[in-house]
N, C-alpha and C positions, 0 to 999 in steps of 0.2 A: 503494499500499500504506501508504505514511507518512498519507495523509488517512482513510482508511476508519480507522487506526488512532485517530487523535485525535478523529475524532468521534465514536469510541464512546468514548473517554477524555472527552470534554467532556461526556455524557450522564449518564457514570458520576460525574465530578466534582459535578458538579449535583443528583444525586441526593445525593452525600456532606453536601456545602453545607447540604443544607435538612435532615439527619437529624437530627445529635448537636449538637456544640457549636458550631459555627460561626453558625447561625442558631438559636442560642439565647440572654438577661438583661437587660432594662429594667423601671422600678417605675408603672406605668402601668394602669388598670382596661379601659383596649382598648388591642388591639394592630393592626397593620396586615401583609400580609404581608411578608415579607424582601423582595423585591425594589421595594417601595414605600414599605420604610420611610424614614421623615425622621430618625430617631435621627441622633444626633450622637456621634463617638467616644467619647465621653468621658458617655455617658448609661449608666445600669446600668436593665434595665428587670425588672421580674416581676411578670406579672400573675396577680392572685388569681382562678382562674376561679371560685370557689366561697366565701361567706363561711366562714370556718371560726372554732369558737370558742377561747379562752383558753389551754383544756388543748394539752399537747405533744402530736404526733403519737406514736404506738408501731408502728406497723406500715405502713413506707415502700415503696409502688413506684416505683423509678427507671427511667423511660423513655429518657434518656440516660445515656450513657458516665462521663459529666461529672459530673451530679448522683448517679451509683450511686458513684461516688467518692470524691466529696466527704461523701456522706450517711456514706459506710462509715469515711472520714476521723475525722467527728465522734462516730459512734455507733453502729457496726458493728450494735448488738444491734438498733433501728431497721427495718436493712434488712432485707426480706421478699420481693423480688421486685425481678429486672432484666432491664434490656436485654440481648439476647445479642449483645453487641459481641464483636468479634473482640480485640479489647483486653484482655480477661479470660477468652478463651478458654482459657488455661492458668495463670491466676493461680488459685494457691491461696485465696486470701481467699474466693472467690466459689462455690469449685464447689460447695458447699452447699447456694447460694440459686437456688430457683426460676427460670429465664428466663422472660419473658411475649412475648417475641419473639426472630425468627431472622432474619440479615441484613439485608435492607431490607424485608422484610415489615411490614404492620402489626401493633401490639401484639394479642394475644391477650385480648380485652375477657373470655370465660369464664373464663378464666387469673387473670386480675388480681382480677376480683370475687371469686374464689372465695380467694384470699389475706387479704380482706376488710381490706382497707387502708384508713387513716383520712389516708391524702394520699397522691396520685398525681403525680408531677411527669414532664412532657412538655418538648418542645421546641416553642418558635412554630414555625409554619410545617412541623412534620412530625406531631406529635402532637395537632394541634387537633381530628380527627374523634373521636377515642378521648375526649379530655377532655372534649368535649361530649355523648359519651355516658353517661361515669361522671358528670356534673353531673346529669343525667338522674335516674340513679339517686343523688343526693342522697350523692356520695363526693367529700370536700374534696378540691381539684387546685391545683396551679401549672403557670403557663408560663412558661419560660426563653427566656432569648435572652444569649447571651455573644459580646460584639464588642468589647470592651474590657478591657485590665487593671481599671479600674473597676469594671465588669460584673462581673468574676470575684470581685471581692471583696464586692460586691456580695449577688452569689445566695449567696454561702457564707454572708453574716452570715444572712438571709434566711432558708435553710434553716437555720443553727445554730438561729434563734428558733423555728422551725416546730417542731422534735422536743427545745428545751429542752438546748441543747449549749452549748458555751464556743468560738466561731471561734477565741478569740485565738493557740494554739498554729498552728494553720493559717495563720491571716492572717500572723503572724511567719515564717511556711516562705517564704509567696509573697514578703515582700520581700527574702529572701537572694538568690531567683533574681536580680532585678535588680541588677545592678553598673556598677560608673561607667563609664565608655567616654574613650579616649584622642582618636577622632575621629570626623567625623562623615561618612564618605563616601558620595558618590549613590550610592543602593543602587535596584535592581530584581527584584523577583521574578515569576521565571516559573514557571507552572503547566500551561501548555500552548502549545502552536505554534501553532494552526490553529482560528480565530486567536488569535493573543498573548492572550495572557489575563493581567493583573497584579492583585492589592488594591490599592485608593485607601486613605486615609484609614478611611474608613468599613467598616472590616473586623477582625477580631483581628487578623491580619495585619499590616494596617496600622500598627494602635495598637501592636504588638509591638514593631517596628521604633523606632518613637517610643519606648518604652520603651528602646531603647539606642541613640539616639542617631543611627540609621542615618537618614540622607536619603531617602524616600522621593520617586523621582520619580515616582511615578503618584499621591501622596499629594493633589492636588488636582484631578486628572483626574477627568471625567464622561463616559460614554458609555451605548451602548444596550444594554449587557450584562444578561443576561436573570437575572445574580446580584447580588443587593447587594452592593454593598461592591467590587464586581470591574469591570473596565474593560476592552473590548480595543484592540490598540495595532497603528499600523498599522509597517511597517519604518521609515518615514520619520520616526515619532515616538521611534522606538528610537533612531534615531540622531541625532536631536535630543537628546535626553534624554543619552544618550553616559556612561552609569553606569559608575562606580569598580568597585561589585561588583555581581553577578550571581547572584541566589540563585536554583536551580532545584528543583523542590518535585518529591520522591521520591510517584508514586502511593503511594495506599493500598493494601493488601492483598499488600504487599511485590513490586510489580513492578516496582522498582526504576527509576533513570535515565537510563538509558543510553539506550534511547530515546529519549527528550524529549530528551537533550543531541547525542546524532547529530542527529536532525532538524534543532535550533537551527545546528548548524553547518555545513549545507549554504542556511542563508538568506545572502541578500550583504550584511548588515550584520554577520553576528556578530566578523569577523576585524578589522573595523574598530572597535571597541568597547574603552574603555579597559580595561573589568576581563577580556577575553579576552588584549587585548596585554600586562600585566601578571599573568595565572593568578591571577585576583582571582574565579572559578567556585568556588561552593559548592554542594553538595546537602543538604537540609535533609527530614527525611519530614514526611509530611501533617498528620500528628498531632502536635498540639503548635503549631504554625506556622500551618495553615489551619484544622483543623477541631482547638480547644483539648483533647476527646479525653480525657485525664487528667492528674491531678495531676503524676504521672510523666512523660508526652511533654511537659508546657509546662517542665519543669524540666528537659530535654533541650534543645528548641528555645532554652529563656534561653542556657543554656551554650554552646552553638554560636553564637547570636548573639554574644556578647559574646567570643568569640575572635573573631570578624570583624572586631567595630567596634574592638580593641584588636589587630589585625595589621598 
């Protein structure tokens, strides 16, 4: 039963990683697929899919939850269309803004064109097909990839420049998320059980751990995981790393961490680890830690990581 459940969760997890914030911020003219990316954790990538004029964009359609939030924070009057992310389902700020996509379905091209945008923001590895079609229609576009703290700052600056806004207040807010820490415990983030999957340094989660001086035991590991920035671990590797802190990721859509935690408890290595012996096992949400998601989600994840680092 657990095997089937986590196989389904693995497929779901891959789709979500490719969809919005995680595979999203680098500044090059060409992009590689997420699983083949050679970006380092400190790279910020923003791909201009089409040359634009110096005039600021006035009608923006954002196809990722993070770009929706950043654009709205910078200048809400510019946002004319957004992705149908569950993060904003009950958010009054976005109730009257048209949705151009729902769930994991591709964005509706006709809806986007009907909004007459002068800038469409997508995610590398997820929005490419839509962006390519919009390029053919001569609509200015931007592909983003967020896999580090620096990339979050860079995409904020780029979007501010594109819409003629001042990013200072938002960048200052980001700085308030990162606090000093007392220790640097060996930490392992687990996002699924079969196979055991953890972020290395080439991921948003991995870089966020680094910001709080949490020593990611999987940081330097490389593997054959189909997800860029993530590695599969054997039970032996987990025992060898013997983390002092374990962070379990709550699946998206509010499924909760109970299933994953109970499954991990059945592993022979579980009760042999420092983290479990000392009761230092924590649960954090998928949005904010694995998928940047939104500014509020990032802030929440940062607060939780700060507590862990200072406990």
